[in-house]
Z-matrix of the N, CA and C atoms (Angstrom, degrees):
N
C 1 1.412
C 2 1.519 1 108.88
N 3 1.329 2 114.85 1 129.49
C 4 1.427 3 120.38 2 178.34
C 5 1.500 4 110.13 3 -129.56
N 6 1.335 5 118.89 4 114.40
C 7 1.474 6 122.28 5 179.23
C 8 1.541 7 107.71 6 -96.29
N 9 1.342 8 112.35 7 114.25
C 10 1.459 9 119.77 8 -174.63
C 11 1.565 10 111.74 9 -95.06
N 12 1.323 11 114.87 10 6.20
C 13 1.501 12 119.19 11 -172.31
C 14 1.543 13 107.36 12 -69.17
N 15 1.331 14 115.43 13 126.56
C 16 1.405 15 124.80 14 170.10
C 17 1.524 16 108.19 15 -110.55
N 18 1.354 17 115.81 16 89.98
C 19 1.449 18 119.43 17 -179.04
C 20 1.499 19 118.08 18 -72.14
N 21 1.324 20 114.47 19 -11.01
C 22 1.472 21 119.98 20 -177.76
C 23 1.570 22 110.49 21 -90.28
N 24 1.267 23 118.32 22 -52.16
C 25 1.451 24 123.27 23 -171.44
C 26 1.486 25 118.58 24 -114.94
N 27 1.304 26 116.83 25 -40.87
C 28 1.446 27 120.10 26 -174.47
C 29 1.495 28 108.30 27 74.77
N 30 1.386 29 117.64 28 -167.19
C 31 1.443 30 124.21 29 177.99
C 32 1.494 31 111.17 30 107.72
N 33 1.360 32 114.65 31 -152.89
C 34 1.471 33 120.31 32 -176.24
C 35 1.505 34 109.41 33 -126.17
N 36 1.334 35 112.47 34 150.82
C 37 1.518 36 117.88 35 179.58
C 38 1.562 37 109.43 36 -161.38
N 39 1.267 38 115.86 37 178.42
C 40 1.498 39 119.51 38 171.21
C 41 1.558 40 114.79 39 92.50
N 42 1.236 41 121.52 40 8.66
C 43 1.439 42 119.37 41 174.26
C 44 1.557 43 110.44 42 84.03
N 45 1.316 44 116.92 43 174.82
C 46 1.419 45 122.96 44 -174.90
C 47 1.581 46 112.67 45 -61.15
N 48 1.324 47 115.81 46 150.71
C 49 1.442 48 123.30 47 179.64
C 50 1.575 49 107.98 48 -69.15
N 51 1.357 50 113.29 49 129.15
C 52 1.447 51 115.80 50 -179.04
C 53 1.557 52 105.67 51 -139.75
N 54 1.361 53 117.58 52 60.23
C 55 1.433 54 121.97 53 177.47
C 56 1.510 55 114.23 54 95.08
N 57 1.290 56 121.53 55 -7.77
C 58 1.443 57 123.64 56 178.91
C 59 1.525 58 112.48 57 -141.68
N 60 1.319 59 114.62 58 136.98
C 61 1.472 60 120.03 59 172.99
C 62 1.496 61 108.76 60 -133.66
N 63 1.320 62 115.17 61 130.60
C 64 1.525 63 124.19 62 179.92
C 65 1.469 64 107.48 63 -107.63
N 66 1.338 65 114.84 64 122.89
C 67 1.513 66 120.19 65 -178.26
C 68 1.472 67 106.86 66 -116.10
N 69 1.341 68 118.96 67 131.47
C 70 1.466 69 127.44 68 176.63
C 71 1.568 70 107.20 69 -120.39
N 72 1.264 71 117.70 70 133.47
C 73 1.451 72 122.06 71 175.68
C 74 1.530 73 110.90 72 -118.58
N 75 1.304 74 115.37 73 127.06
C 76 1.529 75 124.82 74 -171.70
C 77 1.493 76 107.72 75 -124.23
N 78 1.308 77 116.19 76 138.92
C 79 1.474 78 125.66 77 168.61
C 80 1.547 79 107.46 78 -73.20
N 81 1.316 80 116.93 79 114.68
C 82 1.439 81 119.55 80 -173.55
C 83 1.561 82 112.13 81 -69.79
N 84 1.290 83 118.09 82 -24.04
C 85 1.445 84 120.88 83 -175.94
C 86 1.624 85 109.20 84 -81.74
N 87 1.252 86 115.40 85 -41.70
C 88 1.477 87 119.43 86 -177.01
C 89 1.502 88 115.26 87 -102.25
N 90 1.343 89 118.26 88 -13.06
C 91 1.435 90 121.75 89 178.07
C 92 1.626 91 110.73 90 75.09
N 93 1.275 92 118.13 91 18.35
C 94 1.425 93 121.56 92 -177.07
C 95 1.555 94 114.28 93 -106.66
N 96 1.238 95 118.30 94 160.29
C 97 1.437 96 123.45 95 -179.84
C 98 1.562 97 110.33 96 -64.00
N 99 1.283 98 115.63 97 148.42
C 100 1.500 99 122.06 98 175.85
C 101 1.544 100 109.43 99 -110.43
N 102 1.310 101 117.97 100 95.76
C 103 1.431 102 118.35 101 174.82
C 104 1.483 103 115.29 102 -75.20
N 105 1.330 104 114.85 103 152.27
C 106 1.439 105 124.06 104 177.21
C 107 1.551 106 113.85 105 66.99
N 108 1.341 107 116.39 106 25.92
C 109 1.483 108 119.14 107 173.65
C 110 1.568 109 106.12 108 -80.69
N 111 1.366 110 111.21 109 137.28
C 112 1.425 111 116.07 110 177.82
C 113 1.540 112 111.67 111 -82.55
N 114 1.340 113 115.74 112 130.52
C 115 1.496 114 120.29 113 -173.92
C 116 1.512 115 105.18 114 -124.65
N 117 1.314 116 117.71 115 135.19
C 118 1.403 117 127.71 116 177.80
C 119 1.478 118 112.65 117 -130.65
N 120 1.339 119 116.94 118 124.58
C 121 1.466 120 120.44 119 173.95
C 122 1.489 121 105.59 120 -94.07
N 123 1.315 122 118.48 121 134.64
C 124 1.442 123 122.49 122 -178.86
C 125 1.522 124 112.63 123 86.16
N 126 1.332 125 115.40 124 -170.04
C 127 1.487 126 118.01 125 -177.33
C 128 1.512 127 114.13 126 -118.92
N 129 1.350 128 115.94 127 15.91
C 130 1.449 129 118.24 128 179.53
C 131 1.497 130 111.78 129 -115.17
N 132 1.360 131 116.16 130 122.29
C 133 1.449 132 119.77 131 -175.10
C 134 1.528 133 114.21 132 -65.26
N 135 1.305 134 119.35 133 -20.49
C 136 1.433 135 120.61 134 179.34
C 137 1.579 136 111.07 135 -102.45
N 138 1.324 137 115.24 136 20.42
C 139 1.472 138 121.20 137 178.99
C 140 1.537 139 110.02 138 -73.44
N 141 1.346 140 119.74 139 169.71
C 142 1.387 141 121.83 140 -172.87
C 143 1.593 142 110.57 141 -82.33
N 144 1.268 143 117.98 142 -22.34
C 145 1.458 144 121.59 143 -172.20
C 146 1.538 145 110.32 144 -99.13
N 147 1.335 146 118.29 145 85.49
C 148 1.461 147 122.69 146 174.69
C 149 1.546 148 108.72 147 -154.83
N 150 1.369 149 114.94 148 152.24
C 151 1.446 150 118.21 149 179.33
C 152 1.502 151 109.29 150 177.55
N 153 1.303 152 113.25 151 -168.56
C 154 1.538 153 122.10 152 -177.60
C 155 1.512 154 107.27 153 -122.35
N 156 1.381 155 110.59 154 141.86
C 157 1.485 156 116.51 155 177.13
C 158 1.488 157 111.28 156 -65.68
N 159 1.283 158 113.40 157 155.72
C 160 1.514 159 120.72 158 176.90
C 161 1.501 160 110.45 159 -86.01
N 162 1.340 161 116.25 160 -172.53
C 163 1.558 162 119.73 161 -176.30
C 164 1.591 163 112.69 162 -61.65
N 165 1.334 164 114.00 163 -16.62
C 166 1.451 165 116.77 164 177.53
C 167 1.495 166 114.15 165 -97.57
N 168 1.410 167 115.12 166 8.97
C 169 1.369 168 121.79 167 179.28
C 170 1.506 169 112.04 168 72.47
N 171 1.323 170 117.83 169 24.60
C 172 1.487 171 120.32 170 -174.33
C 173 1.549 172 109.59 171 -124.41
N 174 1.420 173 108.72 172 151.42
C 175 1.505 174 116.43 173 178.27
C 176 1.508 175 106.43 174 -150.52
N 177 1.266 176 117.01 175 134.77
C 178 1.530 177 121.73 176 178.72
C 179 1.516 178 108.34 177 -116.28
N 180 1.311 179 115.25 178 130.19
C 181 1.466 180 126.38 179 173.23
C 182 1.511 181 110.46 180 -104.05
N 183 1.279 182 117.87 181 134.64
C 184 1.486 183 120.23 182 176.10
C 185 1.525 184 108.42 183 -138.44
N 186 1.368 185 112.90 184 144.38
C 187 1.454 186 118.17 185 176.19
C 188 1.526 187 105.86 186 -179.54
N 189 1.369 188 115.35 187 148.59
C 190 1.440 189 122.73 188 -179.21
C 191 1.519 190 110.07 189 -64.09
N 192 1.340 191 119.40 190 -26.75
C 193 1.428 192 123.81 191 -179.96
C 194 1.501 193 115.60 192 -88.22
N 195 1.323 194 117.05 193 0.97
C 196 1.452 195 121.58 194 -172.58
C 197 1.486 196 109.55 195 -87.34
N 198 1.365 197 115.01 196 102.70
C 199 1.407 198 125.86 197 -179.49
C 200 1.547 199 110.88 198 -135.82
N 201 1.333 200 117.21 199 154.41
C 202 1.496 201 117.95 200 178.65
C 203 1.465 202 110.34 201 -87.53
N 204 1.279 203 117.80 202 170.58
C 205 1.470 204 124.48 203 -4.58
C 206 1.556 205 114.92 204 -76.74
N 207 1.352 206 114.59 205 149.78
C 208 1.440 207 118.05 206 179.04
C 209 1.516 208 109.62 207 -134.75
N 210 1.339 209 113.42 208 170.75
C 211 1.440 210 119.32 209 176.46
C 212 1.551 211 107.67 210 -120.63
N 213 1.334 212 115.49 211 142.58
C 214 1.460 213 119.42 212 176.59
C 215 1.506 214 110.73 213 -123.91
N 216 1.326 215 114.96 214 133.73
C 217 1.483 216 123.10 215 176.59
C 218 1.486 217 109.04 216 -113.73
N 219 1.369 218 117.39 217 139.17
C 220 1.431 219 117.46 218 -179.84
C 221 1.622 220 108.05 219 -134.34
N 222 1.299 221 116.16 220 132.74
C 223 1.451 222 117.62 221 179.27
C 224 1.544 223 108.82 222 -144.68
N 225 1.333 224 115.62 223 144.27
C 226 1.459 225 123.33 224 174.71
C 227 1.493 226 110.41 225 -154.07
N 228 1.267 227 119.59 226 147.50
C 229 1.479 228 123.81 227 -176.40
C 230 1.450 229 109.31 228 -58.77
N 231 1.331 230 116.68 229 138.80
C 232 1.481 231 126.11 230 173.67
C 233 1.572 232 112.94 231 69.25
N 234 1.335 233 115.46 232 20.98
C 235 1.470 234 119.71 233 177.11
C 236 1.507 235 105.91 234 -139.03
N 237 1.347 236 114.59 235 155.24
C 238 1.482 237 120.03 236 175.31
C 239 1.526 238 108.49 237 -62.76
N 240 1.299 239 115.61 238 159.20
C 241 1.489 240 122.47 239 174.11
C 242 1.530 241 109.15 240 -96.38
N 243 1.308 242 116.13 241 156.40
C 244 1.506 243 117.77 242 179.08
C 245 1.540 244 106.75 243 -147.66
N 246 1.347 245 110.11 244 151.57
C 247 1.479 246 119.78 245 175.80
C 248 1.513 247 108.86 246 -139.38
N 249 1.319 248 115.24 247 137.29
C 250 1.451 249 121.02 248 171.77
C 251 1.512 250 102.81 249 -112.25
N 252 1.327 251 116.43 250 126.17
C 253 1.456 252 122.71 251 -168.43
C 254 1.573 253 111.17 252 -110.84
N 255 1.364 254 116.04 253 126.13
C 256 1.428 255 121.90 254 167.16
C 257 1.596 256 110.74 255 60.47
N 258 1.299 257 116.86 256 59.75
C 259 1.478 258 121.26 257 177.18
C 260 1.535 259 109.48 258 -122.57
N 261 1.313 260 114.92 259 161.37
C 262 1.512 261 119.46 260 -178.49
C 263 1.541 262 104.77 261 -133.78
N 264 1.323 263 116.30 262 83.98
C 265 1.494 264 123.35 263 175.48
C 266 1.537 265 110.16 264 -150.27
N 267 1.312 266 115.13 265 141.94
C 268 1.409 267 121.65 266 -171.89
C 269 1.528 268 112.37 267 -74.13
N 270 1.304 269 118.66 268 -26.10
C 271 1.447 270 120.45 269 179.02
C 272 1.454 271 115.46 270 -122.66
N 273 1.352 272 115.43 271 132.52
C 274 1.508 273 119.82 272 -175.43
C 275 1.533 274 107.61 273 -127.39
N 276 1.273 275 118.63 274 126.70
C 277 1.473 276 121.78 275 169.68
C 278 1.489 277 108.99 276 -116.75
N 279 1.351 278 114.32 277 122.35
C 280 1.483 279 125.40 278 -175.97
C 281 1.472 280 109.65 279 -107.68
N 282 1.332 281 116.63 280 123.66
C 283 1.463 282 120.42 281 172.20
C 284 1.495 283 111.43 282 -98.82
N 285 1.402 284 118.20 283 127.75
C 286 1.395 285 122.66 284 -179.35
C 287 1.538 286 107.87 285 -118.38
N 288 1.337 287 117.03 286 138.00
C 289 1.464 288 122.20 287 176.43
C 290 1.551 289 107.41 288 -90.12
N 291 1.265 290 116.14 289 140.11
C 292 1.466 291 121.56 290 174.31
C 293 1.518 292 112.56 291 -65.55
N 294 1.349 293 116.49 292 143.33
C 295 1.470 294 121.48 293 170.30
C 296 1.472 295 108.44 294 -116.09
N 297 1.258 296 117.87 295 136.09
C 298 1.485 297 122.62 296 -176.97
C 299 1.546 298 107.27 297 -75.76
N 300 1.320 299 115.19 298 122.98
C 301 1.436 300 122.96 299 174.91
C 302 1.550 301 112.25 300 -66.77
N 303 1.332 302 118.07 301 137.96
C 304 1.470 303 118.18 302 -179.84
C 305 1.477 304 116.26 303 -55.23
N 306 1.386 305 112.35 304 -40.74
C 307 1.498 306 116.74 305 -177.20
C 308 1.565 307 107.63 306 -68.31
N 309 1.235 308 120.90 307 -38.40
C 310 1.461 309 124.93 308 177.04
C 311 1.540 310 109.81 309 -64.10
N 312 1.393 311 114.74 310 -43.99
C 313 1.498 312 116.77 311 179.01
C 314 1.510 313 111.67 312 -62.96
N 315 1.332 314 115.67 313 -39.42
C 316 1.483 315 120.54 314 -177.76
C 317 1.536 316 108.10 315 -66.80
N 318 1.254 317 121.69 316 -42.68
C 319 1.460 318 127.61 317 -178.95
C 320 1.486 319 107.96 318 -64.26
N 321 1.335 320 120.40 319 -42.39
C 322 1.478 321 121.19 320 -178.53
C 323 1.528 322 108.84 321 -67.99
N 324 1.353 323 120.13 322 -35.51
C 325 1.452 324 120.09 323 -177.76
C 326 1.485 325 109.86 324 -71.82
N 327 1.383 326 118.28 325 -27.31
C 328 1.441 327 123.08 326 -175.71
C 329 1.549 328 112.03 327 -80.00
N 330 1.309 329 114.44 328 -11.15
C 331 1.582 330 116.96 329 -176.31
C 332 1.425 331 110.06 330 -84.45
């Protein structure tokens, strides 16, 4: 078991990509993992490298053709979206700030 989560800074690490990319998504306000975040490598929605983070906010992509530089896009409901463009590192930690959902904001005001 290797926990690659960097809840303090985020960013990239681990040397050049050689067939594997580990992505970790963290809530920047609480410092906690973000499960079920959609992660896409590259810029094509029908590409082979896409998926959702697990309960630890992590997802690993592997493939013989996976080499840097690559681009990573991350999106999840009620949080900002983020992209890291044209990098070559095996480990990526992305921090996302929460966005208040309109329905939640309205319910809070009505209380």
